[in-house]
C-alpha positions as CSV (number, residue, x, y, z in Angstrom):
1,M,-16.2,28.9,23.8
2,N,-19.3,26.8,22.9
3,N,-22.1,28.2,25.1
4,W,-24.3,25.2,24.5
5,L,-21.6,22.8,25.6
6,I,-20.9,24.8,28.8
7,Q,-24.6,25.0,29.6
8,N,-25.1,21.2,29.1
9,W,-21.7,20.1,30.5
10,E,-23.1,17.3,32.7
11,R,-25.3,15.9,29.9
12,A,-22.4,16.1,27.4
13,G,-20.1,14.2,29.9
14,Q,-22.8,11.5,30.2
15,L,-22.9,11.3,26.3
16,E,-19.2,11.1,26.2
17,T,-19.0,8.3,28.7
18,A,-21.7,6.4,26.8
19,M,-19.8,6.8,23.5
20,N,-16.6,5.6,25.0
21,T,-18.4,2.5,26.5
22,T,-19.9,1.7,23.2
23,R,-16.5,2.0,21.4
24,E,-15.0,-0.4,24.0
25,R,-17.8,-2.9,23.4
26,Y,-17.4,-2.6,19.7
27,E,-13.6,-3.4,20.0
28,D,-14.6,-6.4,22.1
29,L,-16.4,-7.8,19.1
30,F,-13.0,-8.0,17.4
31,T,-11.7,-10.2,20.2
32,E,-14.4,-12.7,19.2
33,I,-13.4,-12.3,15.6
34,R,-9.8,-13.0,16.4
35,K,-10.8,-16.2,18.3
36,S,-12.7,-17.4,15.2
37,V,-9.9,-16.7,12.8
38,K,-7.2,-18.2,15.1
39,K,-9.1,-21.6,15.2
40,N,-7.8,-22.4,11.7
41,H,-4.9,-19.9,11.6
42,P,-3.3,-19.8,15.1
43,A,-0.2,-18.0,13.9
44,L,-2.1,-14.8,12.9
45,N,-1.9,-11.9,15.3
46,M,-4.5,-9.1,15.4
47,N,-3.9,-5.4,16.1
48,I,-6.7,-2.9,16.5
49,H,-6.0,0.7,15.4
50,M,-9.1,2.7,16.3
51,T,-7.8,5.6,18.4
52,P,-9.0,9.1,17.3
53,R,-5.6,9.6,15.7
54,D,-5.8,6.3,13.9
55,I,-9.2,7.1,12.6
56,R,-8.2,10.5,11.5
57,N,-4.8,9.6,9.9
58,W,-4.9,6.0,8.9
59,W,-7.7,4.6,6.8
60,G,-10.7,5.5,9.1
61,G,-9.6,2.9,11.8
62,S,-8.1,-0.4,10.9
63,V,-7.8,-4.0,12.1
64,V,-4.7,-5.9,11.0
65,F,-4.1,-9.6,10.9
66,S,-0.4,-10.4,10.4
67,K,2.1,-13.1,11.1
68,T,5.5,-12.8,12.8
69,G,8.1,-13.3,10.2
70,W,6.2,-11.7,7.3
71,A,9.0,-9.5,6.0
72,P,9.7,-6.8,6.0
73,I,8.3,-5.1,9.0
74,G,7.9,-1.4,8.4
75,E,8.4,1.4,10.8
76,T,4.9,1.0,12.3
77,W,2.6,-1.1,10.3
78,P,3.2,-4.8,9.5
79,T,2.7,-6.8,6.3
80,G,-0.7,-8.4,6.6
81,F,-4.5,-8.4,6.0
82,Y,-6.2,-5.1,6.7
83,I,-9.7,-4.1,7.2
84,N,-9.8,-0.3,6.8
85,N,-12.6,2.3,7.5
86,I,-14.0,-0.2,10.1
87,S,-14.1,2.0,13.2
88,L,-17.5,2.7,14.7
89,D,-16.9,6.4,14.1
90,E,-16.3,5.7,10.4
91,L,-19.3,3.4,10.0
92,A,-21.7,5.9,11.5
93,S,-20.3,8.9,9.5
94,N,-21.7,10.4,6.3
95,K,-18.4,10.1,4.6
96,K,-18.3,8.3,1.3
97,S,-15.6,5.9,2.4
98,E,-16.6,2.3,2.7
99,P,-15.0,-0.6,4.7
100,A,-12.3,-2.4,2.6
101,V,-10.2,-5.4,2.9
102,S,-6.6,-5.5,1.7
103,I,-3.2,-7.0,1.7
104,W,-0.6,-4.4,2.6
105,F,3.2,-4.7,2.4
106,G,4.9,-3.2,5.4
107,G,8.0,-2.0,3.8
108,K,9.3,1.2,2.1
109,K,7.4,2.5,-0.9
110,N,10.4,2.2,-3.1
111,D,11.1,-1.5,-2.1
112,K,11.8,-3.2,-5.4
113,R,10.2,-6.5,-4.2
114,I,6.7,-4.9,-4.2
115,K,6.3,-5.6,-7.9
116,D,7.1,-9.3,-7.4
117,L,4.8,-9.7,-4.4
118,R,2.0,-7.9,-6.3
119,R,2.5,-10.4,-9.2
120,L,2.3,-13.4,-6.8
121,T,-0.9,-12.1,-5.1
122,T,-2.4,-11.2,-8.4
123,A,-1.8,-14.7,-9.7
124,K,-3.3,-16.3,-6.6
125,A,-6.4,-14.1,-6.5
126,P,-8.5,-16.0,-9.0
127,Q,-8.1,-19.2,-6.9
128,V,-8.8,-17.4,-3.6
129,F,-11.8,-15.5,-4.9
130,K,-13.1,-18.2,-7.3
131,S,-16.6,-18.6,-5.8
132,K,-17.0,-15.1,-4.5
133,K,-18.4,-11.9,-6.0
134,I,-15.4,-9.8,-5.1
135,D,-14.6,-6.5,-6.9
136,C,-10.8,-7.0,-6.4
137,R,-8.5,-4.2,-7.3
138,Y,-4.8,-4.4,-7.7
139,D,-3.7,-0.8,-7.6
140,D,-4.1,1.9,-5.0
141,D,-3.4,5.4,-6.2
142,E,-2.6,6.5,-2.6
143,D,-0.2,3.7,-1.7
144,N,1.8,1.4,-3.9
145,R,2.2,-1.0,-1.0
146,T,-1.4,-2.0,-1.1
147,L,-1.1,-5.3,-3.1
148,L,-4.7,-5.9,-3.6
149,W,-7.9,-4.7,-2.1
150,Y,-11.7,-4.9,-2.3
151,P,-14.6,-2.9,-0.8
152,M,-16.6,-5.1,1.5
153,T,-19.8,-6.2,-0.2
154,E,-21.8,-5.5,2.9
155,G,-21.0,-1.8,3.0
156,K,-21.0,0.4,6.0
157,K,-24.8,0.8,6.1
158,Q,-25.4,-3.0,6.4
159,L,-22.6,-3.4,8.9
160,L,-24.0,-0.6,11.1
161,K,-27.5,-2.1,10.8
162,M,-26.2,-5.4,12.2
163,L,-24.8,-3.5,15.2
164,Y,-27.9,-1.4,15.6
165,E,-30.2,-4.4,15.6
166,G,-28.0,-6.2,18.1
167,K,-26.8,-8.8,15.6
168,D,-23.3,-8.9,17.1
169,K,-22.7,-12.6,16.1
170,Q,-23.7,-11.9,12.4
171,F,-21.3,-8.9,12.4
172,E,-18.5,-11.0,13.9
173,N,-19.1,-13.8,11.4
174,C,-19.1,-11.3,8.5
175,I,-15.8,-9.8,9.4
176,A,-14.2,-13.1,10.3
177,D,-15.3,-14.5,6.9
178,H,-13.5,-11.8,5.1
179,I,-10.3,-12.4,7.0
180,K,-10.6,-16.2,6.5
181,L,-11.0,-15.6,2.7
182,M,-7.8,-13.5,2.8
183,C,-6.0,-16.4,4.5
184,G,-5.9,-18.0,1.1
185,F,-2.9,-15.7,0.6
186,I,-1.0,-16.9,3.6
187,S,1.1,-19.3,1.5
188,V,2.1,-16.4,-0.8
189,L,3.2,-14.2,2.1
190,D,5.0,-17.1,3.8
191,E,6.9,-18.0,0.6
192,F,7.8,-14.5,-0.1
193,S,9.0,-13.9,3.4
194,A,11.1,-17.0,3.4
195,K,13.3,-15.7,0.5
């Protein structure tokens, strides 16, 4: 057993409570982000995946914006716009992983339509990203269902600094702007799903 933890059990419990409260407040920021995105894109739904299991097993915590009807729906995760490595745990860690934005296809890895959808998103990308300095990538060695992705230009240090300095609105606007940019691909996903 951890002797220090046992000797400081009450203090450790207080720290645990404070961390959980901070995590809840952090997730509340995404409620505001959702409201901002839904003003112009009311059909988009948002799901937060920041449980300890999600953080450990799925991209360091994710927030997903998707639309009912974007086919196919996979076993667990929908087709949509993802922000990965965005949990507070991940931002505050010393890991090399950075927050990233992507379009992910929620079907099986061997779905033959992935190639067509990647071609459509790749063709649309120059129009969507035309005035932005985005380091867009079209392949993901870990998962062929990632159609395109880019590391967030702000990086985790800058995002964490916003939170540390109490600039919640700046953080909300930053994340919402990335999703609004990705909304340039809604027509591609709509058209593809209608086939």
